[in-house]
N, C-alpha and C positions, 0 to 999 in steps of 0.2 A: 629554102627556109621551110621549117616544119609548120604545118597547119595546126590550128587549135585541136582538130579531131585527132591528128597524129600525136600531139602532146598528151591528149587525154588517154589514148590507147596505151602509150608508153607508161603513163602513170598507173593505169589499171594493171598492166603487167607487173609493174614494180610493187604495188601494194600487196599483191598476192604472195610476195616473198618475204614480207615484213613480219617479224615475230610479233605476236599479240602482246601489247603492253597495256592492256586494259587494267585500270586500277582495281585492286582487290575490293570485294564487297565489304562495306563497313558494318560492324556489329556493335551494338550498344544494348544496354539493359532494356528489354522489351521491344526493341526495334531491330528489324532487319532491313538493310538498305543496299540497293544495287545501282551503280551508275548506268545511265541510259545514253544511247547514241555516242559510242566511243569514237566514231569517225563522223562527227557532225560537219555541217556544211562549211563553216569558217575554217575548220582544221583542214579539210580537203582543199579549199582554196589556197590556204597558206602553203600546203605541200606542192600544189601545182606551180605557184609563183616561185617557190624555192627551186623547183626543177628548171623552170624557164630561166630564172636569173643565174642559176649555177651553170647552165649550158652556155649561155651567152658569155658570161665572164670567163669560163674555162676555155672557150673557143678563142676569145680575144687574147688571153695569156699564151695559149699554144701558138697562135699565128705570130705573136711578137717574138717568141723564143725560136720558132722555126718558120721564118718568112717563106711565103709562096714564091716559087721561081718561075711561074708561067704567066705572070702578068694579070692576075686577078681571078683565075678559075677557083671554084670552090675547093677548099682544102678538105677532101673527104676524110683523110686520116684525122684532121683536126676536129671534124664533126663527130667522128666515132669516139675519139678520146674525150671530147667535151660531154657527150651524152653519158659515157661511162662514169666520169667524175661526178656529173650532176646526179646520177642515180645513187651513187654511194653517199653523197652529201644529203640527198633527200631522204634516204633511208635513216640516216642518223638523226636528222631533224625531226622526221615523223615520229620516231620512237620516243624522243624527248617530249614532243608536243602531246602525244597520247597520255603520257604519264602526268603532265603538268597542266593540261588545258582541257578539263572536262566540259561537257556541254552545259552543265548546270541543272540537268534534269535527272531525277532519280525515281526508281520504283521501290516502294517501301511497304513493309508490313509493320504497323504501329498498333499493337494491341489487337483490337478487332477491326481496325481501319486499314484498308488497303488503298494505297495512294500512288498516283503517277503525277509527279510535280513537273512544272515547267516554268516559263517566265510569266505566265498568266495565272489564272485560278487553277489550282490542282484538281484533277479528277479523283474523286473519292468513292469508294465502295464500302458499305457497312457489312463486314463479314459476319456479324452476329445475326443478320437477317438472311433470307434466302437469296442466293446468287445463282444465276444461270451461267454455265461454263461452256464456251464454244472453243473447240480446238480444231485446227486445220493445217494443211500444208499444200504447197504447190511447187512445181519445178520451175527453176529459172531458165527461161528459154533463150536468153541471149547473154553474152559475156558482158558484165559490168565490172564493178570492183569485186564481185563475187563470181567464181567460175560458173560457166554454163553447166547445167545438169545438177547443181546443188539445189537444196530445198529452202524455201522460206517456211519456217515452222512457227506457228502463231497460236496465241492464247488470248481470248477476250473474256473478261468478267462482265456480266450484264446484269444491271439492276435498275428497275424503273426507267427503261429505255436509255440508260446511261451506259456507255461502253468504255471499258478500260482495257485497251489492247497492248500486249507486248509481244515481241517476236525475236527470232534469231535466225542465223543461217547455218545449215548443216550439210555436209556431204552425205550421199546415200549411205555410206558405211556408218557414219556417225549417227544418222537417224535410225538405222536398223538396230543399233546398240542402245538406243534410248529406251529406258525402262517402260515408259507409258506410250510407246509409239503406236500401239493399236488403237488408241483413242483419237489420233489425229487423222481426221477424214480428208480425203483428197478433194480439193476445191476444183471443180470442173471449169473449163473456159466458159465465159459468159454466153458465147454463141452456141454452146453445145446443148442440144435438146435433151430433156429428161425422159423422153419416150413413154409418157403416160404414167410413170411411177410417181404418185402424188406424195408419198412419204419422202422419197429422194428429192423431189422438186422443192418441197418445203424446207428440207435440210439445206439444200444448196442456196435457197433464197436467204436463209438466216446467215449462212457462212459468207455470202457475198456482201450482206449488210455489214457484218463484222470486218470483212476485208476492206471495205470502204473506210470504216473507222480506223483501221490499222494504217492504211495508206495516208490518211490525213493527220492523225494524231498519235499513232502508235509509237511506243518506245522500243528502240533496238537494244537488246542485251547481248553480251558476248555469250557464246555457247555454254560455257561453264556457269555463268551467272543465271542463264535461263533454266538450266537443270537444277541449280540450287533453289531458285524461286519456286519451281514446280514442287520440289520436295518440301520446302517450307510451307507452301500453301496447303499441301496435303496433310502435314502435321498439325497446322493451326486450325484448319477448317475441314475436318473429315466429313462433316455432315453434308457438304455439297461439292467438295472438290473431287475431281476424278481420281480413281485409285485402281490398283490391279484387281 
């Protein structure tokens, strides 16, 4: 029997092959809006349960159609067939869920207001006032649902100690082709010493604070939506937004 860890690994390998079905960004008069967290927790749970249920059901059907002839030994062919069928089923289900089951969170620009909504009180920044912009990236060091070696690329808007963080995942090649990539500083590991460089130490402290906010409350955007949001912020708020 496959362990939970084994099922999770198979699921992670599977999601890397699924076509991105992130809903398109909605556009209305005076408002730009992008869906956040395309692979939210409940969706991932539903996908894992679909894979588990599909594997079990497929194995049962296979063994009924092709009974074992050795008195109860595990039917390895049946396991392989069941996993293959379950992966195909999960891929189809996941694609449909991504299109029809959003997280309910959005990142939006509404006039001079920049907002990250959620189930609770939305985080809002007044773009007509001064905003500090923090941009950073770091390399994913272990394989999760995102390949090892890819980057977390993040942006935080800061105003009056309020952080509004959004982020995406990019391959190194995708990051290198990003128009504003030179503005995204590398976030050093927390244990790494700054070797007496006070300016660098201060920058890293600010980025770590922003990373903490991203980890707890950040909104994940698809790569294309993240790039669109960067461009929209640059057009709407040239006084403080990063530019070339």
